[in-house]
C-alpha positions as MATLAB code, in Angstrom:
seq = 'XXXXXXXXXXXXXXXXXXXXXXXXXXXXXXXXXXXXXXXXXXXXXXXXXXXXXXXXXXXXXXXXXXXXXXXXXXXXXXXXXXXXXXXXXXXXXXXXXXXXXXXXXXXXXXXXXXXXXXXXXXXXXXXXXXXXXXXXXXXXXXXXXXXXXXXXXXXXXXXXXXXXXXXXXXXXXXXXXXXXXXXXXXXXXXXXXXXXXXXXXXXXXXXXXXXXXXXXXXXXXXXXXXXXXXXXXXXXXXXXXXXXXXXXXXXXXXXXXXXXXXXXXXXXXXXXXXXXXXXXXXXXXX';
ca = [
      63.980   25.415  -70.402;
      60.491   25.515  -69.158;
      60.611   28.387  -66.779;
      56.783   27.821  -65.795;
      57.326   24.267  -64.710;
      57.537   24.266  -60.797;
      59.968   21.080  -60.939;
      62.279   23.058  -63.468;
      62.363   26.165  -61.328;
      62.987   24.053  -57.996;
      65.949   22.323  -59.783;
      67.160   25.499  -60.888;
      67.029   27.234  -57.436;
      68.696   24.092  -55.721;
      71.319   24.285  -58.603;
      72.207   27.996  -57.633;
      71.431   27.920  -53.880;
      68.592   30.483  -54.350;
      66.074   31.271  -51.702;
      63.198   33.792  -51.896;
      63.870   37.365  -50.218;
      60.677   38.236  -48.430;
      61.349   41.879  -48.157;
      61.369   41.945  -52.063;
      57.793   40.537  -52.540;
      59.211   37.892  -54.844;
      56.284   35.739  -56.439;
      57.523   34.111  -59.670;
      55.124   33.325  -62.442;
      54.448   29.684  -63.229;
      51.386   30.137  -65.458;
      52.661   29.578  -69.236;
      49.775   31.553  -70.746;
      50.496   34.823  -68.758;
      53.757   36.282  -69.979;
      53.059   35.772  -73.672;
      50.009   37.613  -73.373;
      51.882   40.602  -71.354;
      54.542   40.605  -74.139;
      52.062   40.716  -76.982;
      49.712   43.191  -75.370;
      52.701   45.342  -74.080;
      54.124   46.130  -77.368;
      57.089   43.811  -77.699;
      57.847   43.748  -81.442;
      60.731   44.355  -83.877;
      62.416   47.718  -83.651;
      61.175   48.225  -80.110;
      63.258   48.378  -76.777;
      61.493   47.070  -73.818;
      62.467   48.321  -70.424;
      61.743   45.491  -67.944;
      61.627   46.182  -64.203;
      62.136   43.080  -62.226;
      63.176   39.839  -64.143;
      62.398   37.074  -61.650;
      64.061   34.068  -63.234;
      63.463   35.433  -66.665;
      59.991   34.040  -67.471;
      58.591   37.375  -68.994;
      62.242   38.462  -70.253;
      62.335   35.335  -72.581;
      58.980   36.232  -74.026;
      59.969   39.958  -74.575;
      63.480   39.118  -76.034;
      61.854   36.602  -78.806;
      59.693   39.375  -79.996;
      61.421   42.882  -79.551;
      64.790   44.277  -80.605;
      66.198   44.677  -77.177;
      65.559   44.094  -73.498;
      67.039   46.249  -70.843;
      66.185   44.843  -67.594;
      66.502   46.466  -64.074;
      66.883   43.804  -61.265;
      67.587   44.472  -57.732;
      68.353   40.871  -56.480;
      71.980   39.955  -57.220;
      71.510   36.516  -56.082;
      69.487   35.954  -59.416;
      72.499   36.691  -61.505;
      73.840   33.193  -61.971;
      70.171   31.808  -62.694;
      69.616   34.594  -65.418;
      72.906   33.740  -66.895;
      71.623   30.186  -67.431;
      67.986   30.872  -68.217;
      68.845   33.596  -70.709;
      71.854   32.217  -72.415;
      70.372   31.873  -75.763;
      69.556   35.511  -75.985;
      72.050   38.148  -77.169;
      69.500   41.080  -77.174;
      69.085   41.123  -73.353;
      71.091   43.375  -71.070;
      70.454   43.135  -67.335;
      71.429   45.975  -64.991;
      71.550   44.747  -61.322;
      70.382   47.933  -59.566;
      67.442   49.340  -57.482;
      65.113   50.875  -60.101;
      64.106   53.861  -57.545;
      67.861   54.724  -57.233;
      68.625   54.396  -61.136;
      68.664   57.229  -63.609;
      66.369   55.626  -66.023;
      66.531   58.635  -68.604;
      70.400   58.252  -68.725;
      70.214   54.376  -68.847;
      67.869   54.601  -72.039;
      70.014   57.384  -73.563;
      73.038   55.226  -73.256;
      71.487   51.753  -74.258;
      68.548   52.553  -76.404;
      69.285   55.928  -78.229;
      66.665   56.784  -80.648;
      64.651   53.601  -80.206;
      60.683   53.278  -79.264;
      60.635   52.234  -75.597;
      57.957   50.265  -73.835;
      57.988   49.278  -70.203;
      56.926   45.908  -69.055;
      56.854   44.953  -65.398;
      55.565   42.500  -62.695;
      55.742   44.572  -59.542;
      55.422   43.677  -55.950;
      52.838   45.432  -54.059;
      55.102   47.445  -51.712;
      56.800   49.133  -54.825;
      53.758   49.487  -57.268;
      52.866   53.116  -56.899;
      56.656   54.352  -56.497;
      57.729   52.775  -59.605;
      54.738   53.690  -61.767;
      55.084   57.430  -60.509;
      58.816   57.471  -61.221;
      58.133   56.390  -64.813;
      55.052   58.803  -65.257;
      57.123   61.858  -63.720;
      60.336   61.255  -65.728;
      60.936   62.466  -69.030;
      61.574   59.108  -70.344;
      61.106   58.189  -74.222;
      58.507   55.614  -73.321;
      55.240   55.329  -75.285;
      53.405   52.725  -73.087;
      53.765   50.810  -69.783;
      52.292   47.323  -69.079;
      52.410   46.133  -65.561;
      51.203   43.270  -63.494;
      50.226   44.313  -60.002;
      47.798   43.062  -57.329;
      44.061   43.171  -58.260;
      43.361   45.917  -55.683;
      46.254   48.089  -57.013;
      45.083   47.669  -60.494;
      41.472   48.736  -59.516;
      43.000   51.860  -58.002;
      45.223   52.875  -61.129;
      42.121   52.471  -63.278;
      39.514   54.014  -60.893;
      37.420   56.900  -62.150;
      36.833   60.126  -60.381;
      33.956   59.987  -57.761;
      34.595   56.190  -57.272;
      35.477   54.560  -54.026;
      38.890   53.247  -55.390;
      39.951   56.661  -56.711;
      43.065   58.029  -55.032;
      46.308   59.819  -55.588;
      47.635   57.153  -58.055;
      44.458   57.091  -60.026;
      44.531   60.875  -60.669;
      48.241   60.894  -61.433;
      47.909   58.064  -63.966;
      44.825   59.406  -65.768;
      46.334   62.711  -65.872;
      49.506   61.486  -67.733;
      47.976   58.478  -69.617;
      45.063   56.337  -70.526;
      44.952   53.309  -68.193;
      43.132   50.082  -68.924;
      42.724   46.889  -67.117;
      43.781   43.995  -69.765;
      43.146   40.945  -67.892;
      43.145   39.197  -64.335;
      45.757   36.679  -63.164;
      44.760   34.150  -60.416;
      47.028   33.834  -57.099;
      47.719   30.107  -58.428;
      49.746   31.603  -61.409;
      52.674   32.319  -59.013;
      55.347   30.594  -56.865;
      55.028   31.167  -53.969;
      51.310   31.749  -54.293;
      50.283   35.149  -52.838;
      47.085   35.730  -50.829;
      45.490   37.805  -53.448;
      44.854   37.811  -57.296;
      46.547   39.988  -59.688;
      45.817   41.933  -62.745;
      47.613   43.358  -65.808;
      47.235   47.045  -66.664;
      48.090   48.923  -69.767;
      49.173   52.711  -69.514;
      49.492   54.432  -72.712;
      51.101   57.855  -72.346;
      49.825   61.140  -73.554;
      52.749   63.074  -74.842;
      50.988   66.432  -74.580;
      50.062   65.815  -70.970;
      53.449   64.704  -70.001;
      55.018   67.830  -71.487;
      52.757   70.161  -69.539;
      53.867   72.647  -67.057;
      53.405   72.729  -63.319;
      53.984   69.180  -62.687;
      55.429   69.651  -59.389;
      52.449   71.775  -58.176;
      50.091   69.194  -59.654;
      51.844   66.438  -57.692;
      51.754   68.363  -54.432;
      47.880   69.183  -54.710;
      47.107   65.659  -55.568;
      49.011   64.531  -52.619;
      47.383   66.985  -50.338;
      43.920   65.939  -51.542;
      44.423   62.407  -50.581;
      46.511   62.936  -47.502;
      43.682   62.117  -45.153;
      40.956   60.485  -47.281;
      38.032   60.984  -44.718;
      38.558   64.761  -44.598;
      37.289   67.366  -47.122;
      39.459   68.674  -49.855;
      39.238   72.022  -48.087;
      40.649   70.813  -44.758;
      43.396   68.732  -46.575;
      44.644   71.599  -48.614;
      44.609   73.889  -45.568;
      46.524   71.531  -43.555;
      49.045   70.543  -46.183;
      49.843   74.057  -47.464;
      49.242   75.837  -44.118;
      46.693   78.236  -45.672;
      43.917   79.942  -44.255;
      40.453   77.963  -44.698;
      38.588   81.166  -45.723;
      40.817   82.111  -48.490;
      40.918   78.427  -49.764;
      37.202   78.321  -49.451;
      36.698   81.390  -51.683;
      39.294   79.844  -54.177;
      37.317   76.478  -54.497;
      34.061   78.355  -54.983;
      35.472   80.297  -57.501;
      36.368   77.312  -59.370;
      32.934   75.818  -58.872;
      33.646   73.385  -56.113;
      31.624   72.850  -53.006;
      33.521   73.433  -49.634;
      32.452   69.927  -48.802;
      33.947   68.179  -51.988;
      36.524   65.409  -51.508;
      39.489   64.728  -53.496;
      38.224   61.562  -55.074;
      35.318   63.618  -56.774;
      37.797   65.626  -58.835;
      38.842   64.861  -62.255;
      42.454   65.150  -63.565;
      41.329   68.293  -65.245;
      40.019   69.569  -62.041;
      43.186   68.961  -60.179;
      45.125   70.936  -63.267;
      42.838   73.871  -62.667;
      43.123   73.691  -58.780;
      46.956   73.389  -58.834;
      47.107   76.541  -61.328;
      44.893   78.536  -58.924;
      47.007   77.449  -55.877;
      50.161   78.454  -57.496;
      48.870   81.927  -58.282;
      47.446   82.159  -54.679;
      50.848   81.152  -53.107;
      52.603   83.635  -55.338;
      50.775   86.448  -54.118;
];
């Protein structure tokens, strides 16, 4: 079954009475060149288990299943169940869990269904849930070596943004702290059904095990969130408002670390945020 053929997809939808759920941001891939590239570049290979987040009609799922040992897919839309039973009928190495990924214990899921296996994550993420899903994977202690995601181009630029650039934000700092992000390739809006109003891009996130095992993760997350809570304000003002701490005390702390009182969050590197979070922890413990 050619799942990137619009006529095939429409017949499939008619056969099962499927209609798009707008609140889920569903845009299904119809460009036959995209999913094979994601599967290849995402690390799907023999001996590897792929955790797929969001199956759609199974276009990417099929490409993953033909290459890897096992696919565990988490899909929120239960109305896709009869469609996936048809489109993935030939594969005995695919298991679909119908659940909300944000409410799923992914560590327990992988421990049960892929014990001892190398795991990579692949996903075509709707815009509204891009950052939450990525942060959930980043901050979980999952046995995951890499994550390959297709997101809106704007989100991809933010994920891969360097410190000091306009696109740098909380998600940029978090991703670069835990991993090495890289933009792999762009995907035009015409590659989807229905066609969105913006282009997309595929991003690779290769995890750094030493960083992921570091201490003070909660403190770091709080500092990053505080630094970007109001983008037009200085780091000093944001930290003071977020942590309810006297500006004079924070100003002294920033100067001690070598930062100007006028510095903004987007100018700091992941290492800077780590130093800042450690200093803040000590300050708040006094």
